[in-house]
N, C-alpha and C positions, 0 to 999 in steps of 0.2 A: 533705141529703147530708153526711156527716161527712168532713172533710178527712183526708188521710193523717197518721198519728200515728207518725212516725219521727223520730229525732234529726236535727237540721238544723244547717247552718252558715250564719250570717247573711251577707248581702251587704254591701258597703260602704254607709255611711250617706248618701253624697251622690253627685252625678253624677260622671262620669268626669273626673278632673283630674290632671295629672301635673306635679310641680314642675319649674320651668325653662321659660322661654318656648319654646325650640326644641322640646323634647320635647312640650310641650302643643300647639303648632301641628301637629307631626307626628301627634299623637293625633287632633286634629280632622280633619286631612286624611285619615288612614286610616279614620276613622269615616265620612266622606263616601264614600270609596272602597268601603267594605264595603256601605254602603246602595245604592250604584249597582250593585255586583255582584249584590246580592240582587234589586234591581229588574230587572236583565237576566235573571236566572234566572226570575223570576216572569213576565216578558214572554214568554219562550220557552215556559213552561208554558201561559200564556194562549193563545198561538197554537195550540197543540195542542187546548186545550179548545174554542176557537171553531170548529175545523175540523168537528166533528161537527154542531152545529146549522146551520152554513152549508151543509154538504153536504145536510142534510135539506131546507133551503129551496130549494136548486137543484133537487133531485130532485122536490120537490112542484111547483115552477114548471114544470118540463119535463113533468110529468104533466098539468098543466092545459093547457099549450100543445098537447100531443099530442091530448088529447081534444077541445079546441076545433077543431083542424084536422080531426078525424074527425067532428065534429058529435055526439059522444056524451057530452058533459059534462052530467050531470044535476045538479039543484040540490043534492041530498043529498051527492053526491060532492064538489061544489064547496065546500060548507060545511065538510066534513071536511078537505079539503086546506088551505083557508084557516085553519082552526083549527090545523093542524100548523105552517103557516108563521108564524102569529102567536105560538104558543108558543115556537118556535125563535128568532124574532126577539127576544122578551122575554128569552130566556136569553142571547143575545148581548149585549143591552143591560145585563143584570145583571152579566155578566162584565167588560165594559168599565168600568162604573161602579165596580165593586169595585177594579179595578186603578187607576183614576183616583184614587180616594180614598187608596189607599196611596201613590201616587207624587206626591201634591200637595206642592209645594215650600215652602209657607208654614210659618211657625213654629208652635209649639204652639197648638192651638185647642181649648179645653175646651168641648165641646158635649154635649147630652144624647145618650146612647147606650145600647145594650143589650149586655151582655157576651156573651151567647150568639150574638147577631148578628155581633159582631166575630169570634168564634171561627169561626162558619160561613163568613163571608166570607174569612177567612184560609185556611181549609181549601180553599175553592173555588180560591183563587189557587195553592195548592200541589198540587192533585190530580195533575196529570201528573208533576210533579217527584218525587212519592212513589211513582209506579208504575215508574219506571226510574231507574238500572239495578238498584237493589236492591229486592227484594220487601218492602215495608213496609206493614203493615196499620194503618190509622188508625181508632181506636175512640173514640166520644164517649159521655160520661155526663154530660149537662148538666142541671142542676137547673131545673125549670120555674119560671115566675113570679119570676124574680130582680128585685130592685128596679132601677129605672133609675139610671144613673150619669152623672156629668159628667166625662168624660175626653177626652183627645186620642185619637181613634180610630186615626189613623195610627200614633201612637207605640205604643199598646198592641198594634196589629197587628204592628209590628216586633218587639216583645218576643216575641210568639207565633212569628213567623217564625224568630227567632234560636233560641228554645228547641226548636222542632220540627226545624230544620235540624241543631242539635247532637245531638238524639236520633237523627235519621236517620243521621248520620255515625257515631254510636256503634254502630249496628246493621250497618254495612258491614264485610265483604261478605256476612255470613250472612243478613241480613234479620231480621225480627221484628215486634213489635207496639208501637205507641205509643198510649197512652190519654190523652185530654184530658178533664178533669173541671171542673165549675164548681159552686159552692155559695154560699149566703148565710150571713153571720154577723150576724144581726139585732141582737143586743145591742151590737155594736160599730159598727153602721152601715157594715159593710164587706162586700165580696164577694170571692171568691177563685177562682182556677183553678190547675190543676196539669197538668204534662206528664210522663208516666211512660213509660219504655221497659223492655224486658226484656233489655237487653244485658248486657255484662260489668260495668257499674258503674264507679265512679271509685275508684282506689286511695286508702285512707284518708289516706296521707301527703300527698296533694296536694289533698284535698277542701277544705281551708281556703284554697287559693289560686285556686280555680276562677273567681272573679269579678275577679281582678287583671287590669289592662290588659296586653295582649301575652302573657299566660300561655296556652300551648297545649301539648297533648300530641301534636299532629299533626306529621308530618314537615315540614321546611322547605319553604316554597312552597305549602303546602296550607291555610293559614289565617293570619289576622293576630293571632289571640288577642284580638280586640276584641268579638266577638259577645255573649258573656255579660256583659262589662263594660258595653257599651252598654245591654243589657237592664236591668242593675242601676241604671244611671244614670237611665233612663226611669222605672223604678219609684220611685226616690227622688224624682224631680220630681213624682210623683203622691202623695207622702207615704205610700208603701206599703213593703212589705218583700218580699224574694225570698229563698227558702231552698232548699237542696239537701240531699238525703240519699240514701244507698244503700238500696235496697229489701232486706228480709230474704230474699226469694226470688230476688234478682238484678235488675240494672238500677238505674236512678236515677230519682228524682222531683224535679222543680223545682216549687216552690209559690210563687205570687204572691198576696199579700193586699193589697187596695187599698181606701181609703175611697170611699164612693159619691160624695162631693162634696169633693174635696181643697180645703183652705183654709177650709172652713166649720165645722170642728170645733175 
């Protein structure tokens, strides 16, 4: 798959850092606050996602109990209900495992991972959040057979959460579509992903400031202006690059390009 070919603005070359001890400490504190706020949102979303399989398990168990009381539970029906219960239980386990990976408090841990799996897990966390209150359609175009990577899965997931949340906010209140793509760059031993929306885009006059710490176009009290800066810092820690460009047909595309094994090239 070919990456988007539009003019881009490069992100800062290093992690988030603000001159002056007090401001830097405030930056770190707000960064932690932003992550906790995101985790709270994901937890609320996860509660809604868990409700469906849990309801199915309860219903299937009640069905089994009722038929046992009646003496009418045949083997075929029992196997079918047990299959439903098992499938729903595994779905619950998968959801909890995904949230647990994201919320792990440890420092950076570069472990073997799969980009498409990271994307799909992140979308699982955000499913409910993107259904309400704004109607946003999530579309994926993920290249198959991507090479394995050695990344911090939690951090890359946070980059995706920040980019997807930013795109969702750009589509408020009218709604719209967000497209997530992935592709390989074999000659550079890199892989890439992008998040595109079909919203109003970013005014050219401020496009170059979009990764600056505390810079935001949102009304006071509706954002810290750290989400994109944190994403840029994480990408820099992985020795990659993040770019942003307005789409010719409207909206904006963020593109992240990362080496498959940071520090080994």
